[in-house]
N, C-alpha and C positions, 0 to 999 in steps of 0.2 A: 503492501498499501504504501501513498507519496505522503506526504507530510500532510502530513495533513496537518411602638405601631397601638393602633388605637384599640381599646379597649371595649369591642362589639365581636356581635356572631351575627352575619346572613346568611340567608342561602346562596347557596352557590349557581350558577347556570346547569345545564349539565346540556354536558361536550361528549359531541360523536366524537369518535378515533377519526378524524377526515386520511383521506388515504390506507387506509387500514387493507391488509391483507385478506379479503376470504376466502376461498377455492381457488386454489392450482393445478397445475400439472403434475400427475405425478404418475409412468409408464403411461401415456397417454390415457389415462385415469384423470379426472374432475375432482376432488380432495377436499374434503375440511380439516384445516389444523387443529389438533390434537384440543380438547375444550377440560386444561389439565385445571385448578388453580397453584393461587403460591407455593402452597404450603406442601403439598402434591413435589413440587418439582425441589424446591430444595430438598427435600429426603433423597432427590435423588439423585443433587446433585452433593450431596454429606457420601453420599458412597465412596465418592471417589476425594484418597487422602489429600491429596495435588491442590483443593480446590479451598480445602480447611481454611488457612491461612486470606481466605475473600468471601468467603462468607462471613456475614453478621450474626448474631448472636439470636438467633431466631427461637419465638417458645407463640405457641396458641395463647391465644389472650384467656387472663382469669383475672379480678381482683388483686392475689394474691400475686401472681406471676407481675402482676403490672410492680408492687412494689416492688416485688427484690430485685428485679431491674433498673427498676428508677433509686431505689437504696446504690445500683451496684454501678448508673453508668452516670446519674446525675439529671439525663432527659433522655425520653424514648420517644420514637414515630410508634403510632400504632396504624395499621393497615390492612383490609379489606384483603382475605382472600382469592376472591372470583372478581371478577371484574379489574378494568385498565381505566386508560387516561387519566390516572392520579384522582380519584374522584377515592374520595372518603378518607383520606390524610390526615391524620391528626400527629402535632408534637406536642407531650407533657413535658412539663421543665419543672422543676424538683424547687422553690423557690424557699425561702427563713421562712420558720414560725406555722411552720403546716402550712404555709403558700402555696400554692400551685396554679404556672401559666401555663393554659389550650391555646393553642396557636392551631387555627382548620381554615383554610384556605386563607382570603385577605384579614380576616380577623381573629383579631385577640380578645380573650376573657380569664380575667386573676381569680380560684377560689380559694376558698378559705374551708380546707378539711379535706380529709381525702373521700371521708362519703361523700360530701357535694360536687369534691373530684371526679368520682367515680359517676355517679348522677347522671354531667354534664356529658362529663363521656361518651356514659351511653346512649343521651341523644342522639348525640353528634352522628353515629354507627348508622352505617347501609344495614340493611339484611343481608347479611354475610357474615362468616365467622373473620373474625381481628385477627391479627398477629401482632406481637410485641420485637421489635428491632433497638439499639441503640440510638441515636441518633447519632450520625457523623458529624466530624467534623470537616461536610466537607471544602473544594476547593469553589471560590468565589471572584469573579468580577466585576470589578464596586459594589461592594458589598450583596449582588446578587449568587447565588449559590449555584452550581453547574453539574452537569456530569456527563458521562458521554454515548452518544447510540452506536453500538458495531454493532452493522448487518455482514450475521453468515448464512451461506446458502450453499446445496449442494444438490447433483443432480441423480439422477438413480443411478446406484452403483457407483458413485463418484464420492471422493471422501469432503465435506465441511472445505469451503474457504471464506475469507474476510472479502467483502465484494465494494464494503462501504464504511466509513465512520464520519457522523461530525460530536458537536458538546450543543446540551442541548440549556439553553439557560434560562433562567425563572424569571417571570416578568417582576416587579419590585411589589415587594409583601408577601411574598408568596417562598414557602419553601419547598413547594411541586416545582418539578422543570419539567412537567408537561408544556409543551410551546400550546396549546390552547387555553388549555383550562387557566394557567397563570397567564395569561399576554407575554408570554415569555416571544424569545427565537431563537435561532438556530443559528448554529457561527461551523466552518472549517477550525478541525482539531486544532491543529497549531494553532491558530490566530488564539483562539478558546486558550488554550496551555501559555500562549505567549504574554494573556493578558492577566490568568490568574495570579492567586497568591501561594500555588503550588511551589515547591519543590519542585519539580523537574528534572527527573535523572533520564543523561538519553537513552535507555535501555527503554525505557514506557514504551513507547509504540509495540517490543517486539514483547515484552510481558502481554499489551491486551492482545496482543493477536494472536499470542500462544493461549494467555486465558479464555479468549471469545470461542476458538479451535477447539480447547479439551472439554467445554462446558456444554456444545455441538456433540459432540464427540456420545456423552453424556447420554442427553436426553433422549438419539437418537438413537444410541440403545437401544432405550425406554420406548420409545415413543417412533417406533421405523418407518411410519408413513408420513414425518416430519421430516418437512425441508428449508423451512427458511425458520429465521432467530434472531430476532432485535432485542439485542444482550444489551441494556444499562446500566454502564459501569461507574460508579460514584472515586471518585477520587481528592483521596484529603489534602490537608492542609502536606502531609512530607511528604506528599506522591503516589502515597500507598494505593491501590482499589481494591475494591470492594463491590461485586456483585452484587444491583440492587435488584434487579426482573427480568427474568427473562419472557420477553415476551415473544407469543407465537400469530399472531394478529397482527406484526409490527407497521410502521403507518411512513406505508413509504414518500409518501409525498411531502414528509421535511425535509429527502434531498431536493427539491425541486426545488427550495427555498433557498439551496444555496450557491453559489456566484457561476460555480465550475461545476456543468449539469452530467459531467463523465459519471461519475459514479452512480449517479440515480438509474442513466441505461446502462450503465451495466448491471444493478440490480434488475430490472423492468427487463436483462435480456435473459440474464438466470433463472429468473423467475417463469421466464414465460415455455420455455425449450428445456 
């Protein structure tokens, strides 16, 4: 690959995943990507020890698990196991004197006591099982977090290949990098890394590529008809990559937003052949 707040609560609008992939060709047949939740994918990836350093400490939600993770990490992310597009993601931060800060969408609210915090968080939940992860100190550009989307694809009988990558920058006031939901934007990977506060090491791109191909191999082995994955990887301020999510219906249209559309054409060509 080339070089690539106010205290309030408001209902966030529903955003479809523009350009998301649905059916694709596999051995001359049109098939749908596997419908698999984040928890199931996480368990598959945990089977590969090489991926352990890149997987956040993830548990299923319960009040007990929430407080255990919060005491351990100081701030956590709660996310629905199903669905996508950055919907339903909540950040909880421990403040002083049993006070807690909840950040959902672009709104923030301070709660007094664990009972009030759990009740409020549950009121924000989508009707899906939730997961808890440590809040990662992701790299930022002008105070806004970003992550990396790595596209991997394979043709029947052939190995996984990296066909594109870019950076997704969260919109002002948001913790999610989903471009449509946070009103963020995409950047060429090299541009984002150069503008970020990350300690970028020369071998980062090679690490991202190897990480994505290992994820593809592991998930492809579990789901034999899987042909395309949009892997979201966070880069923390020390330059360490973290697997955020493996999307089975990634938005190809993100790559149309780049000034150079060669990766977009490569992804489309791989998808249709």
